[in-house]
C-alpha positions, 0 to 999 in steps of 0.5 A: 499500499502506498503511504496513506497521507500523500493527499493530506500533504498535498492539501496542506501545501495549499494552506502553508504556502499559497495563501500569502500570495493572495491575501494580506497577512493580518495579526487580527484575531477572529474576535477582533475581526468579528468586532470590526464586522459588527461596527460596520453593520451599524452603518447603512449600506455597509454591505457595499463598503469595501472595508467591510468586504475585505474584513469579511474575506479576512475572517473567512480566510481564517475559517477556511480550513478549520471551519469550512462550513463557516467560510461558506456561510460567511461568503454566501452572496459575497461574490454578487455584492463584489460584482455589483460594487466593482470589487474585482480582486475581492470577488476573485478572493471570494471564489478562491476561499469558497473553493478552499472550503469545498475542497476541505469538505471533499465536495470537488465539483463545487470547489472546481466551479469556484476555482474556474470562476476565479481563474477566468476573472483573474486572467481578465483583470490581469492578476498575474501573481494569482493565476498560477496559484489558482492553476495549482489548486485546480491541478490538486483537485485533479490529482486527488481524483486520480486524473494525473494527466489533467493535474500535470497539465495545470501544474506545468501551466502554473510553472510557466506562469510563475517563471514568467513573473520570477516568483520563487515561492510559486515556483517551489510550490508548483515543483512540489505538486509536479513531484507529487504526480511523479510519486504517484506514478512510482517514479520515486527517484524523479520525485526525490530530485524534484522535491530536493529542488523545492527544498533548495528554494525554501532554504534560499528563502529561509522559509521554515514552513516550506522546508518542513513540507519539503523534508516531509515529502522527501522522507515519504519518498525514502520510505517508498524506496525502502530506505527506512533509516533515511526516511526517519531522519528526514521526517524527524527534521520535518517534524522538528521544524513544524514544532519549532514554528508551532504549526498545528497543520504541519504537525498533523502531516509530519505526525502521520508520516512518522507514524507510517515509518514506525509502522513499516519498522514494525514499531506498532505501539509507537505507530498506534500512538502517533496515528491517534495523535494525528487523528486528534490534530486532524479533528482539531483542524477539521481536515476530513482527508487527514482524519480519513488517513489517520483512521486507515493508519490505525486500522492497518496498525491494529490489524498487525497487533491482532486487535481485529475488532478495533481495526475493523471499526477504524477501517469502516469509518475511514472507508465511509469518510473516503466515499463521502468525500469522493476520494478515489485514492483513500477509497482504494487504500481503505478497501485494501485494508478492510480486505486484509482485516476480513481475511484475518477474521476468516470472513472470505466473502467480505474479504473478496468484496473489499478486494474487488473494490480495491482492484477497481480503484487501483487499476483505474488509477494506474492504467497505461494511458495515464502513464503515456499522457503524463509523458506527453504533457512533460514533453510539451512543457520542455518543448515550450520552454525551449521554444520560449528561449528561442523566441527571446534570442530571436528578439535580442538578435533582431532577426529579419522580419522574414525569418520572424514571419517564418518562425511564426508560421512554423510555430503555428504548424507545430501548434496545429500538430500538437492540438491534433495529437492532443485530440487524438490522444483524448479520443484514444484515452476514451477508447482505453477507458471503455476497454478498461471497463470491459477488461475490469468486468472480465477480471471480476468474472475471472476472480469469481471463478478463481475463488470457486476453484480455491474453495474446491481445492481446499475441499480436496485437500481436506479430503486427502487429510481425512483419507490419511486419518483413515489409514492412521486410525487402523494403526492407532487401533492396534497400538492402543490395544496393548495399553487397554489390555494391560489396564483391563488385566490389572484392574481384574487382578486388583479386584480379586486382591481387594476381595482377598484383602477384605478377608485378611482384614476380617481375620486380623492378619494385617501383615498380609493386608499390607503386602496385598495393599503394596501389590494393589498400589503397584498394579495401580501405577501400571494401570495409570502408566498404560492409561496415559499411554492410551491417552497419548495415542488418542491425543495424537490421533486428534492432533492429526485430524484437526485443522492445522493452525500453523503454530510451531512448537519444540518437537522431538523429531525422533519420537515423531518419526518412530511413532508414525512409522509404526502407526503406518505399518500397523495401519497397513497390517490392519488391511492385510494380515498377511503383510509383514515388513522389517522396520529399521530406525537410525536416530541421531540423539543429538538433535533434540527438539526443533521448532515445527508444526507437529501435525503438519510434519506428521502428515508428511511422514505418514504419507511417506511411510504409507507410500513406502509400505505400499511400494514394498507390499506391491513388490512382495506380491509380485515376487510371491506370484513369481515364487521367489522367496529371497525378497524381504520388504524393508522400510527405513527411517533415519535422522541426522544433523548436518551443518545446522540442518536436520535431515529425515531420510525415508527409504524402501527397497520397493520397485522404485519410481520410473525416471519418466514420472519422477518430475511429476510426483509433486503435481496435484492429482498425479498418482500411480496407484489404481483408481480409488486407492490414491487421491494424488494429493499426498506428495503435493501437500507434503511438498507445500508443507515442507517448502512453504510452511517450514522453508525446507526442502524435499527431494527423491532419489530412486532406482527402478527395481531397487527402491526409493529414498526421500530426503527432507531437510529442515532448519535446526 
């Protein structure tokens, strides 16, 4: 998942950097401004007083981020009053502030409508310093909605405008926004370079707030580059700079960034506390996007901590807020997090539902058409810069009128070509969008089919486990008979001895009573010993039958091998009383206990032993039909410790595995047994358990007619 708070950072850039270019800074507090408005309202025609209008705009400016509804209420009808009174600049500022307020609330259509009005009027009255500001804000809305080509078009237009008036603040802010697009296109090296350019401008101007923004952005890029230490360094600088100037909004942004770093470093308690602090700051400033980011951060942190109920509550709250705001990227991130939470809660249907939502938003934001359109817009900007430089040199050198005329004609041809190509690009882009919708529908159908196949696969795997349980049960029945016989026999003896002891008590022969009591006590210990043996066998069977939770625990691998080879043998003997085979064990006692999932490794061993006994039994039957008496079935199991690894070697002297099928034995449903005697899933499951769950290896060595050897290697 990308960093949750990229959009928060973009929005904060507006509030930190841009306002100083349009609105006069004022030291007046909100209460002072309210008092001034009351004084104006005591006069007639105060609504058309320019000082009243300016004061109203100043108050709305202070409200625009923390209390957007108040800004909208204050400025309702103000644009019409400014228009009637001829206050053009105040009318522009009114539209911008309304755009800010609606953007903070996530109502992007209303925000765009007001920004468009401000842009048209600013161009009409030649407010050169305001035009790039408005272009940036329009570009940010497109960026928030995932429309990268349109966003980048506005940013480059803003950059050209800022460069034409030599405004370093605006140049730096616009470079920052261009770097954001590079970030979202996964061009992290380019994004880091552009953010660094923005940092140099801020350092040159000694602008602490902008330096904090730049360091924060570089730190987030570092985190995407998997450079966590570097990210933590830059983000800590950003946080301290924000703390130094006591900027609550920048503290909110840097806190979110630091929380994300600690999350990536698995310092979950630290991440949780920082996300909670960021949530508090976000609510304090009434920033809906940052509230949403903090909730998503808390959800994924608590998912890792195992607090699934709290994680689900935060995730659902974050998704609802993202959908209410129409936030494409945050809807995507919240859906991905919810899918993971439901998966951890074993709610497959809900997990799949939110994963589909995530895929729809993710794919629509990262299609190739957007990538190509971004590259074209960048090339157009570079071409435009070179063309402007060419024109300046032409004017300086006073070229002939004919050359200038030819240049104009050439420029017109080039512009015509560019416009034609742009129209073609738009047409192609629409076609790609339509195709993407068709492809997405096909993807959803394919994912549903895949989900059904996975369910079927799980059912087949469980069937294989139950089949192996059936084979194991026969062996357990034989093993458990001996301890049960001992329990029954000694119980009968004790019963007789208790009756005898009663007779001796009646006779007063207490010496004999003591001897009988000692014998009963000895018998009781034997009953207890064999009862525990029967209990251990039953527990082993239950452990084998239940679903594995994948929890590793210290296990005596030698005892596990010894138990399962004998259970497998007795299981086959229960089916075929005529079958006999020698069992050879060679255990390395220095191994001790190793961390494994005993149920799963037990299934692997049982499968290998069953196959080995099956192989020697088949060879024995063949030898018997040919009346050859020199063949003796033998199954061996050996353990040893080599170079920090544990090896389990299971071998037999059966018919071996033909070379032609040796590479297929781990494939699901592949079996050499007759129909009805094998599922073809045993070795496939064994391979997955050893290689995927235990990071080990399993290999086979076999000579046709001589036997097979399976070698399992596990970490000590």
